[in-house]
C-alpha positions as CSV (number, residue, x, y, z in Angstrom):
1,X,-3.0,-46.6,40.0
2,X,-2.7,-50.3,39.2
3,X,0.7,-51.8,38.6
4,X,-0.2,-52.6,35.0
5,X,-0.9,-48.9,34.3
6,X,2.4,-47.8,35.9
7,X,4.4,-50.0,33.6
8,X,3.0,-49.0,30.2
9,X,5.9,-48.8,27.8
10,X,6.7,-45.3,26.8
11,X,4.6,-43.7,29.6
12,X,7.3,-41.2,30.5
13,X,7.0,-39.0,32.5
14,X,4.4,-40.8,34.6
15,X,1.3,-38.6,34.7
16,X,-0.6,-37.1,37.6
17,X,-3.6,-39.3,37.1
18,X,-4.2,-42.5,35.0
19,X,-7.0,-45.0,35.1
20,X,-8.4,-47.7,32.9
21,X,-11.0,-46.7,30.2
22,X,-13.5,-48.6,28.1
23,X,-11.9,-51.4,26.2
24,X,-11.2,-51.3,22.4
25,X,-13.0,-53.6,20.0
26,X,-11.3,-56.9,19.5
27,X,-8.6,-56.9,16.8
28,X,-8.3,-53.1,17.1
29,X,-4.9,-51.6,16.1
30,X,-3.2,-48.3,16.7
31,X,-3.4,-47.5,13.0
32,X,-7.3,-47.6,13.3
33,X,-7.4,-45.1,16.2
34,X,-7.9,-41.6,14.9
35,X,-7.4,-38.8,17.4
36,X,-9.8,-35.9,17.9
37,X,-9.2,-32.7,19.9
38,X,-11.6,-30.6,22.0
39,X,-10.7,-27.1,23.1
40,X,-12.7,-26.4,26.2
41,X,-13.3,-23.2,28.1
42,X,-11.3,-22.9,31.3
43,X,-14.6,-23.5,33.2
44,X,-15.4,-26.6,31.2
45,X,-11.9,-28.0,31.6
46,X,-11.9,-27.4,35.3
47,X,-15.2,-29.3,35.6
48,X,-13.9,-32.1,33.4
49,X,-10.9,-32.8,35.7
50,X,-12.8,-32.3,39.0
51,X,-12.2,-33.0,41.8
52,X,-8.6,-32.5,40.7
53,X,-7.5,-28.9,41.1
54,X,-4.5,-27.5,39.2
55,X,-2.5,-25.1,41.5
56,X,-1.0,-22.6,39.1
57,X,-2.2,-20.8,36.0
58,X,0.8,-21.8,33.9
59,X,0.3,-25.4,34.9
60,X,-3.4,-25.1,33.8
61,X,-2.1,-23.9,30.4
62,X,-0.1,-27.1,29.9
63,X,-2.7,-29.5,31.3
64,X,-4.6,-32.0,29.2
65,X,-7.0,-35.0,29.3
66,X,-6.1,-37.9,27.0
67,X,-8.7,-40.7,26.6
68,X,-7.8,-43.7,24.6
69,X,-10.8,-46.0,24.5
70,X,-13.5,-47.8,22.5
71,X,-11.5,-47.6,19.3
72,X,-10.8,-43.8,19.4
73,X,-8.6,-41.2,21.2
74,X,-9.5,-37.8,22.3
75,X,-7.4,-34.9,23.7
76,X,-9.1,-32.2,25.7
77,X,-7.5,-29.0,27.1
78,X,-8.2,-25.4,27.8
79,X,-5.3,-24.1,25.6
80,X,-3.6,-24.9,22.3
81,X,-0.5,-25.7,24.3
82,X,-2.4,-28.3,26.4
83,X,-3.8,-29.9,23.3
84,X,-0.3,-30.1,21.8
85,X,1.1,-31.7,25.0
86,X,-1.7,-34.3,24.9
87,X,-1.2,-35.1,21.2
88,X,2.5,-35.5,21.8
89,X,1.8,-38.0,24.7
90,X,-0.6,-39.9,22.4
91,X,1.9,-40.1,19.6
92,X,4.7,-41.3,21.9
93,X,2.5,-44.0,23.4
94,X,1.4,-45.1,19.9
95,X,4.9,-45.4,18.6
96,X,6.2,-47.1,21.8
97,X,3.4,-49.7,21.7
98,X,2.9,-50.1,18.0
99,X,3.5,-53.8,18.1
100,X,1.0,-54.3,21.0
101,X,-2.8,-54.0,21.2
102,X,-3.9,-50.4,21.9
103,X,-4.0,-49.5,25.6
104,X,-7.3,-48.2,27.0
105,X,-6.6,-45.4,29.5
106,X,-7.7,-42.0,30.7
107,X,-4.8,-39.6,31.6
108,X,-4.9,-36.2,33.3
109,X,-1.6,-34.5,33.4
110,X,0.3,-31.3,34.0
111,X,3.9,-30.5,35.0
112,X,5.3,-29.8,38.4
113,X,7.9,-27.3,37.1
114,X,7.7,-24.6,34.5
115,X,11.3,-24.8,33.3
116,X,12.2,-28.3,32.1
117,X,15.5,-27.9,30.3
118,X,18.4,-29.3,28.5
119,X,21.7,-27.4,28.2
120,X,24.0,-28.3,25.3
121,X,27.6,-27.0,24.9
122,X,28.2,-26.3,21.2
123,X,31.3,-24.2,21.9
124,X,33.8,-26.8,22.9
125,X,32.6,-29.0,20.1
126,X,30.1,-27.7,17.5
127,X,26.9,-29.6,16.6
128,X,24.9,-28.8,13.4
129,X,21.4,-27.5,13.0
130,X,20.0,-31.0,12.0
131,X,21.6,-32.6,15.1
132,X,20.1,-30.0,17.4
133,X,16.7,-30.4,15.8
134,X,16.9,-34.2,16.4
135,X,17.8,-33.6,20.1
136,X,14.7,-31.3,20.4
137,X,12.6,-34.2,19.1
138,X,13.9,-36.4,22.0
139,X,13.3,-33.5,24.4
140,X,9.7,-32.9,23.4
141,X,8.8,-36.6,23.7
142,X,9.6,-36.5,27.4
143,X,8.1,-33.1,28.2
144,X,11.1,-30.9,28.2
145,X,10.5,-27.3,27.0
146,X,13.7,-25.3,27.3
147,X,16.9,-25.7,25.2
148,X,19.8,-23.8,26.7
149,X,22.5,-23.4,24.0
150,X,26.0,-22.6,25.3
151,X,27.1,-20.6,22.2
152,X,30.6,-19.3,23.3
153,X,33.5,-20.3,25.4
154,X,37.3,-20.3,25.3
155,X,37.4,-22.8,22.5
156,X,35.0,-21.3,20.0
157,X,32.4,-18.7,19.0
158,X,29.2,-20.2,17.5
159,X,26.8,-17.4,16.6
160,X,26.9,-14.6,14.1
161,X,27.0,-11.2,15.6
162,X,26.8,-8.7,12.7
163,X,28.4,-5.8,14.5
164,X,31.6,-8.0,15.1
165,X,32.0,-10.3,12.0
166,X,35.5,-11.1,13.2
167,X,34.0,-13.4,15.9
168,X,33.0,-15.8,13.2
169,X,35.9,-15.1,10.8
170,X,38.6,-15.7,13.4
171,X,37.1,-17.8,16.2
172,X,34.5,-20.2,14.8
173,X,36.6,-22.8,13.0
174,X,38.2,-24.3,16.1
175,X,37.3,-26.7,18.9
176,X,38.8,-28.8,21.7
177,X,41.7,-30.9,20.5
178,X,41.9,-29.1,17.1
179,X,38.7,-30.6,15.9
180,X,36.6,-28.9,13.1
181,X,34.5,-26.0,14.4
182,X,31.4,-24.3,13.0
183,X,28.8,-21.6,13.7
184,X,25.2,-20.7,13.3
185,X,24.3,-17.9,10.9
186,X,21.3,-15.8,12.0
187,X,19.2,-17.7,9.5
188,X,20.4,-21.0,11.0
189,X,19.5,-19.7,14.5
190,X,16.1,-18.7,13.2
191,X,15.6,-22.2,11.9
192,X,16.4,-23.5,15.4
193,X,14.0,-21.1,17.0
194,X,11.2,-22.0,14.7
195,X,12.0,-25.7,15.0
196,X,11.9,-25.4,18.8
197,X,8.6,-23.5,18.7
198,X,7.0,-26.3,16.6
199,X,8.1,-28.8,19.3
200,X,6.8,-26.7,22.2
201,X,10.3,-25.7,23.2
202,X,11.9,-22.2,23.8
203,X,15.6,-21.6,23.3
204,X,17.7,-19.7,25.9
205,X,21.0,-18.6,24.3
206,X,24.1,-18.3,26.5
207,X,27.1,-16.0,25.8
208,X,29.3,-16.6,28.9
209,X,30.9,-13.5,30.5
210,X,33.1,-12.2,32.0
211,X,35.1,-15.4,32.0
212,X,35.2,-18.2,29.3
213,X,35.9,-15.6,26.6
214,X,39.2,-16.6,25.0
215,X,37.5,-17.0,21.6
216,X,36.1,-13.5,21.8
217,X,39.5,-12.1,22.9
218,X,41.2,-13.9,20.1
219,X,38.8,-12.3,17.5
220,X,38.6,-8.7,18.8
221,X,41.7,-6.6,19.6
222,X,39.6,-4.1,21.4
223,X,38.5,-6.6,24.1
224,X,42.1,-6.8,25.2
225,X,43.4,-3.9,27.4
226,X,46.8,-4.1,25.7
227,X,45.4,-4.6,22.2
228,X,47.1,-8.0,21.8
229,X,44.8,-11.0,20.9
230,X,45.7,-14.3,22.6
231,X,46.0,-17.4,20.4
232,X,43.2,-19.9,19.9
233,X,42.7,-22.3,22.7
234,X,42.1,-26.1,22.1
235,X,42.4,-27.3,25.7
236,X,39.8,-27.8,28.5
237,X,41.1,-25.7,31.4
238,X,38.9,-23.0,32.7
239,X,39.2,-19.6,34.5
240,X,42.1,-18.1,32.6
241,X,40.3,-15.6,30.4
242,X,38.3,-12.5,31.2
243,X,36.7,-9.4,29.9
244,X,38.0,-6.1,31.3
245,X,36.5,-2.7,32.0
246,X,39.8,-1.2,30.7
247,X,39.4,-2.7,27.3
248,X,37.9,-0.1,24.8
249,X,35.5,-2.5,23.0
250,X,34.0,-4.3,26.1
251,X,30.7,-2.3,26.3
252,X,30.1,-2.2,22.6
253,X,30.7,-6.0,22.4
254,X,28.2,-6.6,25.3
255,X,25.7,-4.4,23.7
256,X,26.0,-6.1,20.3
257,X,25.5,-9.5,21.8
258,X,22.2,-8.5,23.4
259,X,21.0,-6.5,20.4
260,X,21.5,-9.6,18.3
261,X,20.0,-12.2,20.6
262,X,17.1,-10.3,22.2
263,X,14.7,-10.7,19.2
264,X,15.1,-14.5,19.4
265,X,15.0,-14.8,23.2
266,X,11.5,-14.3,24.8
267,X,12.4,-17.0,27.4
268,X,15.5,-15.2,28.6
269,X,19.2,-14.7,27.8
270,X,21.9,-16.5,29.8
271,X,25.0,-14.5,30.6
272,X,27.1,-17.2,32.2
273,X,28.9,-15.6,35.1
274,X,30.7,-18.8,36.2
275,X,34.4,-19.6,36.9
276,X,35.6,-16.0,36.4
277,X,38.8,-16.7,38.3
278,X,40.9,-14.1,36.4
279,X,38.5,-11.2,36.5
280,X,39.9,-8.2,38.2
281,X,38.3,-7.4,41.6
282,X,35.5,-4.9,41.0
283,X,35.1,-5.7,37.3
284,X,32.8,-8.6,37.8
285,X,29.8,-6.7,39.2
286,X,30.3,-3.9,36.7
287,X,30.4,-6.2,33.6
288,X,27.8,-8.7,34.7
289,X,25.5,-6.0,36.2
290,X,25.6,-3.9,33.0
291,X,24.6,-7.0,30.9
292,X,21.7,-7.7,33.2
293,X,20.5,-4.1,32.8
294,X,20.7,-4.4,29.0
295,X,18.6,-7.6,29.1
296,X,16.0,-6.0,31.4
297,X,15.9,-2.9,29.1
298,X,14.7,-5.2,26.3
299,X,11.9,-6.6,28.4
300,X,13.2,-10.0,29.0
301,X,14.9,-11.8,31.9
302,X,18.5,-12.6,32.7
303,X,19.7,-16.1,33.5
304,X,23.0,-16.8,35.1
305,X,25.0,-19.4,36.9
306,X,25.0,-19.5,40.7
307,X,28.1,-17.3,41.0
308,X,26.1,-14.3,39.8
309,X,23.1,-14.8,42.2
310,X,23.7,-11.6,44.1
311,X,23.4,-9.5,41.0
312,X,20.1,-10.9,39.7
313,X,16.7,-9.2,40.2
314,X,13.1,-10.1,40.5
315,X,12.0,-12.3,37.6
316,X,15.5,-13.5,36.7
317,X,16.7,-17.1,37.0
318,X,19.8,-18.4,38.8
319,X,21.1,-21.8,37.7
320,X,22.6,-23.9,40.5
321,X,25.3,-26.4,39.5
322,X,26.7,-27.5,42.8
323,X,24.8,-29.6,45.4
324,X,27.1,-28.5,48.3
325,X,27.0,-24.7,48.0
326,X,28.2,-22.8,51.0
327,X,26.4,-19.6,52.1
328,X,22.9,-18.5,51.3
329,X,23.3,-16.6,48.1
330,X,20.6,-18.6,46.3
331,X,18.1,-18.2,49.2
332,X,18.8,-14.5,49.2
333,X,18.2,-14.3,45.5
334,X,15.0,-16.2,45.8
335,X,13.9,-13.8,48.6
336,X,14.3,-11.0,46.0
337,X,12.0,-12.7,43.5
338,X,14.6,-14.7,41.6
339,X,13.7,-18.2,40.7
340,X,16.2,-21.2,40.8
341,X,17.0,-23.7,38.1
342,X,18.4,-26.9,39.6
343,X,21.2,-28.5,37.7
344,X,23.4,-30.2,40.4
345,X,26.4,-31.8,38.8
346,X,26.1,-35.2,40.5
347,X,22.5,-35.6,39.2
348,X,22.2,-33.4,36.1
349,X,25.6,-33.1,34.4
350,X,25.4,-35.7,31.6
351,X,29.0,-35.2,30.6
352,X,29.7,-37.3,33.7
353,X,30.4,-40.9,32.9
354,X,27.4,-43.2,33.2
355,X,29.6,-46.1,34.3
356,X,33.3,-46.1,35.2
357,X,34.6,-47.9,32.1
358,X,32.9,-45.5,29.6
359,X,35.3,-43.9,27.2
360,X,33.4,-40.7,26.9
361,X,32.8,-38.3,29.7
362,X,34.6,-37.0,32.8
363,X,34.2,-37.6,36.5
364,X,34.6,-34.4,38.6
365,X,31.0,-34.8,39.9
366,X,31.3,-38.6,40.1
367,X,29.7,-41.4,38.1
368,X,26.1,-40.6,37.0
369,X,24.1,-43.8,36.3
370,X,20.5,-43.6,35.1
371,X,19.0,-44.3,38.5
372,X,20.9,-41.3,40.0
373,X,19.5,-39.0,37.3
374,X,15.9,-40.2,38.1
375,X,16.0,-40.5,41.9
376,X,16.4,-37.1,43.4
377,X,14.4,-34.2,44.8
378,X,15.1,-30.7,43.5
379,X,13.9,-29.2,46.8
380,X,16.8,-30.8,48.6
381,X,19.6,-29.0,46.7
382,X,19.6,-25.6,48.3
383,X,18.8,-24.9,51.9
384,X,16.1,-22.4,52.3
385,X,14.7,-22.9,48.7
386,X,11.5,-24.7,48.4
387,X,9.1,-25.6,45.5
388,X,7.9,-22.0,45.2
389,X,11.4,-20.7,44.7
390,X,12.3,-23.3,42.0
391,X,11.5,-22.5,38.4
392,X,12.6,-25.9,37.3
393,X,15.3,-28.5,36.5
394,X,17.8,-28.6,33.7
395,X,20.2,-31.3,32.5
396,X,23.6,-30.1,31.2
397,X,25.7,-31.7,28.5
398,X,29.2,-30.2,28.2
399,X,31.1,-31.3,25.2
400,X,34.8,-31.6,26.1
401,X,34.8,-35.3,25.1
402,X,32.0,-35.3,22.6
403,X,33.1,-35.0,18.9
404,X,30.1,-36.1,16.9
405,X,26.3,-36.7,17.1
406,X,26.5,-40.3,18.2
407,X,28.5,-39.1,21.3
408,X,25.7,-36.8,22.2
409,X,23.2,-39.6,22.1
410,X,25.5,-41.9,24.1
411,X,25.6,-39.4,26.9
412,X,22.0,-38.2,26.8
413,X,20.1,-41.5,26.5
414,X,18.6,-43.0,28.6
415,X,19.5,-40.5,31.4
416,X,17.5,-37.7,29.7
417,X,14.3,-39.6,30.4
418,X,15.2,-40.1,34.0
419,X,15.8,-36.4,34.6
420,X,12.7,-35.5,32.5
421,X,10.5,-37.4,35.0
422,X,12.0,-35.3,37.8
423,X,11.4,-32.1,35.8
424,X,7.8,-32.9,34.9
425,X,6.7,-34.8,38.0
426,X,8.8,-33.0,40.6
427,X,10.7,-36.1,41.5
428,X,10.5,-39.9,40.8
429,X,7.0,-41.3,40.6
430,X,6.4,-45.0,41.3
431,X,9.1,-47.6,41.7
432,X,12.4,-47.9,40.0
433,X,11.3,-51.3,38.5
434,X,8.2,-49.7,37.1
435,X,10.2,-46.8,35.6
436,X,12.5,-49.3,33.8
437,X,9.5,-51.0,32.2
438,X,8.1,-47.7,31.1
439,X,11.5,-46.7,29.8
440,X,11.8,-49.8,27.6
441,X,9.2,-48.4,25.2
442,X,11.2,-45.3,24.6
443,X,14.4,-47.3,24.2
444,X,12.8,-49.2,21.4
445,X,11.7,-45.9,19.8
446,X,15.2,-44.5,20.1
447,X,16.8,-47.6,18.6
448,X,14.5,-47.4,15.6
449,X,15.8,-43.9,14.9
450,X,19.4,-44.9,15.3
451,X,19.9,-42.8,18.4
452,X,20.2,-45.4,21.1
453,X,23.6,-47.2,20.9
454,X,23.9,-49.0,24.2
């Protein structure tokens, strides 16, 4: 790959293969280039990319060839998903380079990881449907395909559960610091699911149990063994709330959550499982294990934070958020057929400050500048877990300090593009200097939409 090709503005993530193609006519403009699509048979597509061989069937499904040359553009793939990925790449390149002459290139590309995600905490502060849809626009342009929505926590409940209307009635209009809350009706959530699908994204909802449940305890008397609901919580401490096997409504509540979310959740349901410091010994495996069984009974997979690794089964996903885990729980889980999602705090937690003087953000995992989000290897996070045991990479945006949409953009951009290259390519490709030149094209695109405020 020549240096000029590795610095094309907006070429993020950097593709598996790129070479120069036939030049465009003089005075050609992007507006004059009309794209065409060709859906090939698997055999035809394999022949077209030879001698390149794509390792996995799911990678083959996302693969495409994009040729921009001689005044035209063509996307070839063996699946509709592959065509969509190629068209999205073409669109991003055209917007990022609209003030320049059209580039003449041939690109062959497919992702390294199946799960390329972004987690957004809408519980500590709530973000509206239009905001989430705009975030999904940014995700799709850098090849991310999973939106993980953290829908409940101590500070608020954000999704309608018809069997327990009091969750919304009593625990949705609240947030950290006494800010305004909010929630998604099931119609709202359906809008998000459909919007995600149109952007080649799947949504994984998270209802965190058995800890992080003060909002639920505040709403439902029967979730409290003594029948006394705790007050609303507007702070940021963790680990003080828990479900209990002795509370009469616990199992009905857990069943209602899965019954409501399962029809929307082909990609999986996240059950949390983290920071359950107040859960009575013996309750954790009973409560978490029963929820995993409910999810499996509906034909989908469970996702959980690293603390629940030993309870997950084949086909489930464990999300790793520490980069210094002691013990081998993740390796044991992978040995049983669980796959890992890598979200190490020092690399992937975008609620960390990007620079020390930043007003937003926190620092428990350190300062997280752009280069640190881009320059890391997912295979280095957990001893005994290699590429085959890793489902993917996910950025996490917790919202303790984020009050409005502009705060979301300040913390996401440009770091989301750095992590997206890790998720799509398996790690940084090319030099840091080349990455910065490619990123400049996206920064201009973001500024044009009013997202990029740096």
